C-alpha positions in Angstrom: -62.4 -31.3 39.0 -63.3 -30.0 35.5 -61.9 -26.6 36.2 -58.7 -27.9 37.2 -58.3 -29.9 34.1 -59.0 -26.9 32.1 -56.4 -24.9 33.9 -53.9 -27.5 33.3 -54.7 -27.7 29.6 -54.3 -23.9 29.6 -50.9 -23.9 31.3 -49.6 -26.6 29.1 -50.8 -24.9 26.0 -49.3 -21.5 27.2 -46.0 -23.4 27.7 -46.0 -24.8 24.2 -46.9 -21.5 22.8 -44.0 -19.8 24.5 -41.6 -22.3 23.3 -43.0 -21.8 19.8 -42.4 -18.1 20.0 -38.9 -18.6 21.1 -38.3 -21.2 18.3 -39.7 -19.2 15.7 -37.8 -19.2 12.3 -35.7 -16.1 11.7 -34.4 -15.9 8.2 -35.6 -18.6 6.1 -39.4 -19.2 5.7 -41.0 -22.7 6.1 -42.0 -22.6 2.4 -38.4 -21.9 1.2 -37.0 -24.8 3.5 -39.6 -27.2 2.3 -38.9 -26.3 -1.4 -35.1 -26.6 -0.9 -35.6 -29.9 0.8 -37.8 -31.0 -1.9 -35.5 -30.0 -4.7 -32.4 -31.6 -3.0 -33.7 -35.2 -2.9 -32.9 -37.6 -5.5 -35.9 -39.8 -4.7 -39.1 -37.9 -5.2 -41.3 -37.9 -2.2 -44.9 -36.5 -1.5 -45.4 -33.1 0.1 -47.3 -34.8 2.9 -43.9 -36.8 3.9 -42.1 -33.4 3.7 -44.9 -31.9 6.1 -44.5 -34.8 8.5 -40.8 -34.4 8.7 -41.0 -30.8 9.9 -40.6 -30.2 13.6 -43.5 -30.4 15.7 -43.4 -26.6 16.7 -43.6 -25.6 13.1 -46.3 -28.1 12.1 -48.7 -27.6 15.2 -47.5 -24.9 17.6 -46.7 -22.1 15.1 -50.0 -22.3 13.4 -51.8 -22.4 16.8 -50.0 -19.4 17.9 -50.8 -17.7 14.6 -54.5 -18.6 15.0 -54.4 -17.1 18.6 -52.8 -13.9 17.3 -55.4 -13.7 14.5 -58.1 -13.9 17.2 -56.6 -11.2 19.5 -56.1 -8.7 16.6 -59.7 -8.6 15.9 -60.3 -7.0 19.4 -57.2 -4.9 19.7 -57.2 -1.3 18.4 -55.0 -0.6 15.4 -53.1 2.1 17.3 -52.0 -0.4 19.7 -50.6 -2.8 17.3 -48.8 0.0 15.5 -47.4 1.0 18.8 -46.2 -2.5 19.3 -44.8 -2.9 15.9 -42.7 0.2 16.4 -41.3 -1.1 19.6 -40.4 -4.3 17.9 -38.8 -2.5 15.1 -36.8 -0.2 17.9 -35.6 -3.6 19.6 -34.3 -4.9 16.3 -36.9 -7.5 16.1 -34.4 -10.4 16.5 -37.2 -13.2 16.0 -39.0 -11.6 13.1 -41.9 -11.3 15.4 -45.1 -9.3 14.2 -47.2 -7.3 16.4 -50.2 -9.6 16.8 -48.1 -12.4 18.0 -46.3 -10.4 20.6 -49.7 -9.0 21.8 -51.0 -12.5 22.0 -47.7 -13.7 23.7 -48.7 -11.1 26.6 -52.0 -12.8 27.1 -50.5 -16.2 27.1 -47.9 -15.0 29.6 -50.8 -13.6 31.7 -52.7 -16.8 31.6 -49.7 -19.0 32.3 -48.5 -16.9 35.4 -52.0 -16.7 36.7 -52.9 -20.3 36.2 -49.6 -21.4 37.7 -50.3 -19.5 41.0 -53.9 -20.8 41.1 -52.6 -24.4 40.6 -50.1 -24.0 43.3 -52.6 -22.4 45.7 -55.1 -25.2 45.1 -52.9 -28.4 44.9 -49.8 -27.1 46.7 -49.1 -27.0 50.6 -49.5 -23.1 50.9 -53.0 -22.5 52.5 -53.9 -18.8 52.4 -57.2 -16.9 52.9 -59.3 -16.9 49.6 -58.6 -13.1 49.1 -55.0 -13.3 49.5 -54.9 -16.2 47.0 -56.9 -14.2 44.6 -54.8 -11.0 44.9 -51.7 -13.1 44.2 -53.1 -14.7 41.1 -54.4 -11.3 39.8 -50.7 -10.0 40.7 -49.4 -13.0 38.6 -51.7 -12.1 35.7 -50.6 -8.7 35.8 -47.1 -9.5 36.0 -47.3 -12.1 33.2 -49.1 -9.5 30.9 -46.5 -6.8 31.5 -43.2 -9.0 31.6 -42.9 -9.3 27.8 -43.2 -5.5 27.5 -40.5 -5.2 30.2 -38.1 -7.6 28.4 -38.9 -5.6 25.1 -38.1 -2.1 26.8 -35.1 -3.4 28.3 -33.9 -4.7 24.7 -34.8 -1.4 23.3 -32.6 0.4 25.8 -29.6 -2.1 25.2 -29.8 -1.8 21.5 -29.8 2.0 21.7 -27.0 2.2 24.1 -24.9 -0.1 21.8 -25.8 2.1 18.7 -25.0 5.2 20.7 -21.6 4.1 21.6 -20.8 2.8 18.0 -21.7 6.0 16.4 -18.6 8.0 16.8 -16.3 5.3 15.5 -18.8 4.6 12.8 -18.9 8.2 11.6 -15.1 8.5 11.7 -14.9 5.5 9.2 -17.7 7.0 7.1 -15.5 10.2 6.9 -12.5 8.3 6.1 -14.2 6.4 3.3 -15.8 9.4 1.7 -12.7 11.5 1.9 -10.8 8.6 0.1 -13.2 8.7 -2.8 -16.0 6.3 -2.0 -19.8 7.3 -2.2 -22.0 7.4 0.9 -23.6 4.3 0.1 -20.4 2.4 -0.5 -19.1 3.8 2.8 -22.1 2.4 4.6 -21.4 -0.9 3.0 -17.9 -0.8 4.2 -19.2 -0.1 7.8 -21.5 -3.1 7.5 -18.6 -5.3 6.3 -16.0 -4.3 8.8 -18.2 -4.4 11.9 -20.7 -6.8 13.4 -23.1 -4.6 15.8 -26.4 -3.0 15.9 -25.3 -0.1 13.9 -23.5 -2.0 11.1 -26.9 -4.2 10.7 -29.0 -1.0 10.5 -26.7 0.4 7.8 -26.9 -3.1 6.1 -30.7 -2.6 6.0 -30.6 0.8 4.6 -28.2 -0.5 1.6 -30.6 -3.5 1.0 -33.7 -0.9 0.8 -31.8 1.4 -1.6 -30.8 -1.8 -3.7 -34.6 -2.6 -3.8 -35.5 1.0 -5.1 -36.1 3.0 -2.1 -34.8 6.5 -2.1 -31.7 7.0 0.1 -33.3 9.7 2.0 -36.5 7.7 2.7 -34.4 4.8 3.9 -32.3 6.9 6.3 -35.3 8.5 7.6 -36.9 5.0 8.3 -33.7 4.0 9.9 -33.7 6.8 12.4 -37.4 6.0 13.3 -36.6 2.2 13.9 -33.4 3.2 16.1 -35.3 6.1 18.0 -32.1 8.0 19.1 -31.8 11.7 18.8 -28.1 11.3 17.6 -29.3 9.1 14.8 -32.1 11.7 13.9 -29.8 14.7 13.8 -27.4 12.5 11.7 -29.8 11.5 9.2 -31.2 15.0 9.0 -27.6 16.3 8.2 -26.9 13.9 5.5 -30.5 14.5 3.9 -29.9 18.2 4.1 -26.4 18.0 2.7 -27.7 16.0 -0.2 -30.5 18.4 -1.1 -28.2 21.5 -0.8 -25.0 20.2 -2.4 -23.0 20.3 0.5 -19.7 18.6 0.8 -20.5 15.1 2.5 -17.1 14.6 3.9 -17.4 18.0 5.7 -20.8 17.1 7.1 -19.8 13.7 8.3 -16.6 15.3 10.0 -18.8 17.7 11.8 -21.2 15.0 12.8 -18.1 12.8 14.0 -16.9 15.8 16.1 -20.4 16.3 17.7 -20.7 12.7 18.5 -17.3 12.4 20.0 -18.1 15.5 22.1 -21.5 13.9 23.2 -20.0 10.8 24.2 -17.4 12.6 26.4 -20.2 14.5 28.0 -22.2 11.5 28.7 -19.1 9.9 30.5 -18.6 13.0 32.4 -22.4 12.9 33.6 -22.0 9.2 34.6 -18.8 10.2 36.5 -20.7 12.6 38.4 -23.8 10.3 39.1 -21.2 7.8 40.6 -20.9 9.2 44.2 -24.6 9.3 44.4 -25.0 5.6 43.3 -22.2 4.4 45.7 -24.0 5.8 48.6 -26.7 3.2 48.6 -24.3 0.3 49.1 -22.0 2.3 51.5 -24.8 3.2 53.7 -26.8 0.0 53.7 -24.0 -2.6 53.2 -20.5 -1.4 54.1 -21.0 0.9 56.9 -23.0 -1.5 58.9 -20.5 -4.3 58.4 -17.6 -1.9 59.5 -19.7 -0.7 62.5 -20.3 -4.5 63.5 -16.6 -5.4 63.3 -15.5 -2.3 65.1 -17.9 -1.9 67.8 -19.1 -5.5 68.3 -16.1 -6.4 70.5 -16.6 -3.2 72.7 -20.3 -4.0 72.9 -19.7 -7.4 74.2 -17.3 -6.0 76.9 -19.6 -3.3 78.0 -22.4 -5.8 78.1 -20.5 -8.2 80.5 -19.3 -5.4 82.6 -20.8 -4.3 86.0 -22.6 -1.5 84.1 -24.1 -3.9 81.7 -25.1 -6.3 84.6 -26.9 -3.1 86.2 -28.9 -2.5 83.0 -29.4 -5.9 81.5 -30.0 -8.1 84.6 -26.5 -10.1 84.8 -25.3 -9.7 81.4 -24.6 -13.0 79.4 
């Protein structure tokens, strides 16, 4: 009985931690929100009352999740933590999540799915052999462990596709702005102001880093590493090289824009050539069987009730 109580507590704790990770604050830190609330009040109140007014997730769940991540990071190699952080950066890191927290979420999901399946097999109506139940529980643990990574990979792919599609138009706008007399930094700011997509957000982060004192070439190289696209890497390399050699920036941007449009057309042609192969699967397994049933079904019934059918099928239907 004790093990069942422990499993229930673990599942409940995992669900609460997952909820806390989803509700993790994005832009404003808890300290800033508390100080702004303390300064905006007419009647002074104590810090303890302000603390109690915070949501339960920020007061209890988030510190618990941070404690789990601190415990996990002690037994995790630094190379794995760095790899996870790079993947989070490539995904855009929409929740402001750090690598140790993400790593702890993998363990929490593994415990959650494994414990849930174990709970269903013990208390549910499904009665299987012990080795089958154990195998399904282990499968749930593996699925729960790799589920956040699959989601992260899909988010990286979606973000890269959005940036790849937006690059030709963004480079055209950069070229127009530079040819009109704006500097390259001002042109990137213009792209950030006019559009709201992944690429404009990446340009906006570069502008913020430059304003904070980072060199432009370093900020652009960091952006290329965060995006992880060959097109972005070649664009950044061309811009940095033109800055070092003193080549006209507008000419470099125009050449890059032409290359991006050429690559976009080539990708479209490649997808068009892949379409017949992709369409074969639904045609063979879904459409053709339906057509055969509609066309040959009545003929089969007539043949089945004919004298030939009575001869081979014992009297037909």
